[in-house]
C-alpha positions in Angstrom: 21.5 -6.0 -16.8 19.2 -3.0 -16.3 20.0 0.1 -13.8 19.2 -1.7 -10.3 17.3 1.3 -9.3 15.4 1.7 -12.2 14.7 -2.2 -11.8 13.2 -2.0 -8.6 11.0 0.9 -9.1 9.7 -0.7 -12.1 8.7 -3.9 -9.6 7.7 -1.3 -7.3 5.3 0.3 -9.6 4.0 -2.9 -11.4 3.1 -3.9 -7.7 1.1 -0.8 -7.1 -0.8 -1.0 -10.1 -1.5 -4.5 -10.0 -3.1 -3.5 -6.4 -5.0 -1.1 -7.9 -6.5 -3.2 -11.0 -6.9 -6.1 -8.3 -9.1 -3.7 -5.9 -11.1 -2.2 -9.0 -11.6 -6.0 -10.5 -13.0 -7.0 -6.6 -15.1 -3.9 -6.8 -13.6 -1.9 -4.1 -11.4 1.1 -4.0 -7.8 1.0 -3.3 -8.3 2.4 0.6 -10.7 -0.3 1.2 -8.7 -3.0 -0.2 -6.0 -1.8 1.8 -7.8 -1.8 4.7 -8.9 -5.0 4.7 -5.2 -6.3 4.2 -4.3 -4.4 6.9 -7.3 -6.3 9.2 -6.3 -9.7 7.7 -2.5 -9.2 8.5 -2.8 -7.6 12.0 -6.0 -8.6 13.1 -9.0 -6.9 14.8 -8.1 -2.7 15.3 -9.8 0.0 17.0 -11.0 2.6 14.5 -8.1 5.2 15.5 -5.6 2.2 15.4 -7.0 1.5 11.5 -7.2 5.5 11.1 -3.1 5.6 12.0 -2.3 2.5 10.1 -4.0 4.0 6.6 -3.3 7.7 7.2 -6.8 8.3 6.8 -9.0 11.2 9.4 -11.2 9.4 11.8 -13.9 10.8 9.5 -12.8 9.0 6.3 -12.1 6.1 8.8 -15.8 6.2 9.6 -16.9 6.0 6.1 -14.1 3.4 5.4 -15.9 1.0 8.2 -19.1 2.0 7.1 -18.5 1.1 3.2 -16.8 -2.5 4.5 -19.5 -3.0 7.1 -22.4 -2.9 4.4 -20.2 -4.9 2.1 -20.5 -7.6 4.9 -16.4 -7.5 5.1 -16.0 -6.3 8.7 -18.2 -5.7 11.7 -17.9 -3.4 14.4 -17.5 -4.7 18.2 -17.6 -2.5 21.5 -14.5 -2.7 22.8 -14.9 -5.1 26.4 -11.8 -3.1 27.9 -13.3 0.6 27.2 -16.6 0.7 25.9 -16.2 4.1 24.1 -13.7 2.2 21.7 -14.7 0.4 18.7 -12.9 -2.7 17.4 -12.8 -3.3 14.0 -12.9 -7.1 13.0 -12.7 -8.5 9.6 -15.6 -11.0 8.8 -14.7 -12.3 5.0 -13.8 -11.2 2.0 -15.6 -9.4 -0.9 -17.1 -12.0 -2.7 -15.3 -12.9 -5.9 -11.5 -11.6 -4.4 -9.7 -15.1 -4.6 -11.1 -15.3 -8.2 -9.7 -12.3 -8.9 -6.4 -12.7 -7.5 -5.9 -16.2 -8.9 -3.7 -15.0 -12.1 -1.7 -13.2 -9.9 -1.0 -15.7 -7.5 -0.3 -18.3 -10.0 2.3 -16.0 -11.9 4.2 -15.2 -8.3 4.1 -18.8 -7.3 5.6 -19.9 -11.1 8.3 -17.0 -10.3 8.9 -18.2 -6.8 9.3 -21.4 -7.8 12.1 -21.0 -10.6 14.3 -20.7 -7.2 15.8 -23.0 -5.1 15.0 -23.1 -1.4 18.0 -21.5 -0.3 17.2 -18.8 -3.0 13.3 -18.4 -1.8 14.9 -18.2 1.8 16.8 -15.3 1.0 14.0 -13.2 -0.5 11.6 -13.8 2.0 14.5 -12.5 4.5 14.4 -9.3 2.2 10.7 -9.1 2.4 10.5 -8.9 5.8 13.3 -7.0 6.5 11.9 -4.5 3.8 8.6 -4.6 5.0 10.1 -3.3 8.6 12.3 -0.6 6.7 9.3 0.4 4.7 7.2 0.6 7.9 9.7 2.7 9.8 10.4 4.8 6.8 6.3 5.7 6.7 6.4 6.3 10.2 9.1 8.9 9.5 7.6 10.9 7.4 4.3 11.0 9.1 5.6 12.3 12.3 
C-alpha cells in the first residue's frame, strides 16, 4: 500500500485538476465554475457573501458576477430587506456543462457502486465531516 499521506494528496490533486479541466472544457475559468457551484449549493447569496466565500475582492466579485450574468448563469436581484444590497441568484448552468461532466460522473459512480451500502455510508459521512473541517481550516487561514 502506498503512503496514506501521498495517496490522499494524489486524490486531492486529481480532484483539483479535474475541476480545472471541467471548467476549461465548459468555457469557464476556475473561479467562475467555483462560484456557480457555491450558488448551486448555498442558494442565492449577496455579492458580499459571494466575495467572502470565494476570497475575492469586492471589485473582482463584481466582475465575476458580470461575466456570469452575461453568460446567462446568474441574475442580480435587489434584496427586499435592504435595497442597497444585491442578491445573486443562479438561473442556469452553462450550456454543455452536463455533457462535460458525464465522464467524471460515470467514473465516480462506478467507483462508489463498487462499495456496499455500509461502506458508502462511511464514505459519505467522511465527505460531510471533511468538508466541514476544510471550511473551518479555510476560515482560520483567512482570519
